[in-house]
C-alpha positions as CSV (number, residue, x, y, z in Angstrom):
1,M,20.2,-7.3,4.9
2,K,17.6,-8.6,7.4
3,I,14.0,-7.7,6.6
4,G,11.2,-7.5,9.2
5,L,7.9,-8.1,7.4
6,F,5.2,-5.8,8.7
7,I,1.7,-6.9,7.9
8,P,-0.9,-4.2,8.8
9,C,-3.9,-5.4,10.9
10,Y,-6.5,-5.0,8.1
11,V,-4.3,-7.0,5.7
12,D,-3.9,-9.7,8.4
13,A,-7.6,-9.8,9.1
14,L,-9.2,-9.4,5.7
15,Y,-6.5,-10.0,3.0
16,P,-4.0,-12.5,4.4
17,E,-3.2,-13.6,0.9
18,V,-1.4,-10.2,0.4
19,G,0.8,-10.9,3.4
20,V,1.6,-14.4,2.1
21,A,2.5,-13.0,-1.4
22,S,4.7,-10.4,0.2
23,Y,6.7,-13.0,2.1
24,K,7.0,-15.3,-0.9
25,L,8.2,-12.5,-3.1
26,L,10.8,-11.2,-0.7
27,R,12.1,-14.7,-0.1
28,A,12.2,-15.5,-3.8
29,L,14.4,-12.4,-4.3
30,G,16.9,-14.0,-1.9
31,L,16.3,-11.9,1.2
32,D,16.5,-12.9,4.8
33,V,12.9,-12.3,5.8
34,D,11.4,-12.7,9.3
35,Y,7.8,-12.2,10.4
36,P,8.0,-11.1,14.0
37,L,5.1,-12.4,16.1
38,N,2.8,-10.3,18.3
39,Q,2.4,-7.5,15.7
40,T,-0.4,-5.1,16.4
41,C,-2.0,-2.1,14.7
42,C,0.5,0.7,13.9
43,G,-1.8,3.2,15.6
44,Q,-2.9,5.0,12.5
45,P,-6.7,4.7,13.1
46,Q,-6.4,6.1,16.6
47,A,-4.2,9.0,15.6
48,N,-6.3,9.8,12.5
49,A,-9.4,10.0,14.8
50,G,-7.7,12.5,17.0
51,F,-6.6,10.2,19.8
52,E,-2.8,10.5,19.3
53,D,-2.1,9.6,22.9
54,M,-3.7,6.2,22.3
55,A,-1.3,5.5,19.4
56,V,1.9,6.1,21.5
57,S,1.8,2.6,23.0
58,H,1.5,1.1,19.5
59,A,4.5,3.1,18.4
60,E,6.6,2.0,21.4
61,H,5.6,-1.7,20.8
62,F,6.4,-1.4,17.1
63,E,9.8,0.1,17.8
64,E,10.7,-2.7,20.2
65,L,9.4,-5.4,17.9
66,F,11.3,-4.3,14.8
67,R,14.4,-2.9,16.4
68,E,16.8,-5.6,15.1
69,Y,16.0,-5.4,11.4
70,D,17.8,-3.4,8.7
71,Y,14.6,-2.7,6.9
72,I,10.9,-2.9,7.9
73,V,8.8,-3.7,4.8
74,G,5.1,-3.9,4.5
75,P,2.4,-4.1,1.8
76,S,0.7,-0.9,2.7
77,A,1.6,2.6,1.6
78,S,-0.6,4.3,4.2
79,C,0.7,2.4,7.2
80,A,4.3,2.8,6.0
81,A,3.8,6.5,5.6
82,F,2.2,6.7,9.1
83,V,5.1,5.1,10.8
84,R,7.7,7.2,8.8
85,I,6.0,10.6,9.3
86,N,4.1,10.3,12.6
87,Y,6.2,8.1,14.8
88,P,8.9,10.7,15.4
89,Q,6.2,13.1,16.7
90,L,4.5,10.4,18.8
91,L,7.8,9.3,20.4
92,H,9.2,12.8,20.8
93,G,10.8,13.3,24.2
94,K,10.8,9.5,24.9
95,H,13.6,8.2,22.8
96,E,15.0,8.4,19.2
97,C,12.6,6.9,16.7
98,E,14.4,4.2,14.7
99,S,11.4,2.7,12.8
100,A,10.8,5.9,10.8
101,G,14.2,5.6,9.1
102,K,13.7,1.9,8.3
103,I,10.1,1.5,7.2
104,M,9.3,1.1,3.5
105,D,6.3,0.2,1.5
106,I,7.1,-2.9,-0.5
107,V,6.8,-1.1,-3.8
108,E,9.4,1.5,-2.9
109,F,11.7,-1.1,-1.3
110,L,11.6,-3.3,-4.5
111,H,12.1,-0.2,-6.7
112,D,14.5,2.0,-4.7
113,V,16.6,-0.5,-2.6
114,L,16.6,-3.8,-4.5
115,K,16.2,-2.1,-7.9
116,V,14.5,-5.2,-9.2
117,E,14.9,-5.7,-12.9
118,S,13.1,-9.0,-13.5
119,L,10.2,-11.0,-12.1
120,P,9.3,-14.6,-12.7
121,G,5.6,-14.5,-13.2
122,K,2.9,-13.8,-15.8
123,F,-0.3,-11.9,-15.5
124,P,-2.2,-11.9,-18.8
125,H,-4.8,-9.3,-17.9
126,V,-5.5,-5.6,-18.3
127,V,-4.9,-3.7,-15.0
128,S,-5.7,-0.1,-14.1
129,V,-3.3,1.4,-11.5
130,H,-4.7,3.1,-8.5
131,N,-2.4,5.7,-7.0
132,S,-3.4,5.9,-3.3
133,C,-3.1,9.3,-1.6
134,H,-0.4,8.2,0.9
135,G,1.6,6.6,-1.8
136,V,1.6,9.7,-4.1
137,R,1.7,12.5,-1.5
138,E,3.8,11.0,1.3
139,L,5.9,8.2,-0.2
140,G,6.4,9.5,-3.7
141,L,5.4,6.2,-5.4
142,S,4.3,8.1,-8.4
143,S,4.0,11.6,-9.8
144,P,1.2,11.9,-12.3
145,S,1.6,14.2,-15.4
146,E,-1.1,16.5,-14.1
147,R,1.4,18.0,-11.7
148,H,3.3,19.5,-14.7
149,I,6.5,17.8,-14.0
150,E,8.1,14.7,-15.6
151,P,5.7,11.9,-14.7
152,F,7.0,8.7,-13.1
153,S,5.5,5.7,-11.4
154,K,7.4,3.1,-9.4
155,I,4.1,1.0,-9.4
156,K,4.0,0.9,-13.2
157,N,7.7,0.4,-13.5
158,L,7.5,-2.8,-11.4
159,L,4.3,-4.0,-13.1
160,S,6.0,-3.7,-16.5
161,L,8.4,-6.5,-15.4
162,V,5.5,-8.9,-15.3
163,E,5.1,-10.9,-18.5
164,D,1.9,-10.5,-20.6
165,I,0.4,-7.7,-18.4
166,T,-1.3,-4.6,-19.9
167,I,-1.0,-1.5,-17.7
168,R,-3.4,1.4,-17.9
169,E,-4.2,4.4,-15.7
170,P,-7.4,6.3,-15.2
171,E,-8.1,9.9,-16.0
172,R,-7.1,12.1,-13.1
173,P,-4.8,9.4,-11.7
174,D,-3.9,11.1,-8.4
175,E,-7.5,11.8,-7.4
176,C,-8.6,10.2,-4.1
177,C,-11.0,7.2,-4.1
178,G,-12.9,8.6,-1.1
179,F,-11.8,6.0,1.5
180,G,-9.6,8.1,3.8
181,G,-10.0,5.9,6.9
182,M,-12.3,7.7,9.3
183,F,-13.5,10.0,6.5
184,S,-15.4,7.1,4.9
185,M,-17.4,6.7,8.2
186,E,-17.8,10.3,9.1
187,E,-18.7,11.5,5.6
188,K,-20.2,8.3,4.2
189,E,-22.2,9.9,1.3
190,V,-19.3,12.0,0.1
191,S,-17.0,9.0,0.4
192,V,-19.2,6.7,-1.6
193,K,-19.7,9.4,-4.3
194,M,-16.0,9.9,-4.6
195,G,-15.5,6.1,-4.9
196,Q,-18.2,5.8,-7.6
197,D,-16.5,8.5,-9.6
198,K,-13.1,7.0,-9.2
199,L,-14.3,3.5,-10.0
200,K,-16.0,4.8,-13.2
201,R,-12.7,6.3,-14.4
202,H,-10.9,3.0,-13.7
203,M,-13.5,1.0,-15.6
204,E,-13.3,3.4,-18.6
205,T,-9.7,2.2,-19.2
206,G,-11.1,-1.3,-20.1
207,A,-9.3,-2.9,-17.2
208,E,-10.2,-6.3,-15.8
209,Y,-8.5,-5.6,-12.5
210,I,-7.8,-2.5,-10.4
211,T,-4.5,-2.8,-8.6
212,G,-2.5,-0.6,-6.1
213,P,-0.4,-0.6,-3.0
214,D,-3.2,-0.1,-0.4
215,S,-5.7,-2.8,0.3
216,S,-7.8,-0.2,2.1
217,C,-8.4,1.8,-1.1
218,L,-9.1,-1.4,-3.0
219,M,-11.5,-2.6,-0.3
220,H,-13.4,0.7,-0.5
221,M,-13.9,0.5,-4.3
222,Q,-14.5,-3.2,-4.1
223,G,-17.5,-2.6,-1.8
224,I,-18.9,0.0,-4.2
225,A,-18.4,-2.3,-7.2
226,K,-20.1,-5.2,-5.3
227,N,-23.1,-3.1,-4.4
228,G,-23.4,-1.9,-8.0
229,K,-22.8,-5.4,-9.4
230,L,-20.0,-4.0,-11.6
231,P,-17.8,-6.4,-13.6
232,I,-14.4,-5.4,-12.2
233,Q,-11.9,-7.3,-10.0
234,F,-9.4,-6.1,-7.4
235,I,-5.9,-7.3,-6.6
236,H,-3.0,-5.9,-4.6
237,I,0.1,-5.1,-6.6
238,V,2.2,-7.5,-4.6
239,Q,0.0,-10.4,-5.7
240,I,0.7,-9.6,-9.3
241,L,4.4,-9.2,-8.7
242,A,4.5,-12.5,-6.9
243,A,2.4,-14.3,-9.6
244,G,3.8,-17.8,-10.2
245,L,5.6,-18.2,-6.9
């Protein structure tokens, strides 16, 4: 299979190490990985702000850029979910949307398609898993026990393959951290309070690190932790999975 690596704009601009770790991990698993140049934003900020028409050109460019690949894989649950769920609507009446059927967050790709059973690295730290809203509600990366069904977590399943790691989860694991894209700007006070509450629950697990599939959520909580001078670190899950590469 040929993989097109999609690196969202905020990862490219603020957390390039996450993109590098994604490439290294996919290559180490023996995949044919290509990073197509001239990538742009997927259009999620515009659409979430109510300007869907402005996101259409992004969707059309994305479709053309990733047309030749069997799978489109990226380290962002929110961006993967946006392409999968919103692109068919944005491109309706123009042409059939191919990207929606090929896009996957790297966690679900490793878990569902590659069915990874071993990883080479070590991470001798205690981590608390952050289940981002898009990952839980739109991609099904986890289903916390509070939903009264058999709980599962693709995130924890993958992390458990890493040697020496200790995995924990906060109380109310599927509760939002308060980021929500435009929400964090339009409702700043509410967003910060939600982030403080979520951060407190993560820290109560005794974790050294908070990890998850969305750099945006981690960034939001990291900013709150920095302002409060709290002793907790943040790391994208792919960086843990790629440890040692």
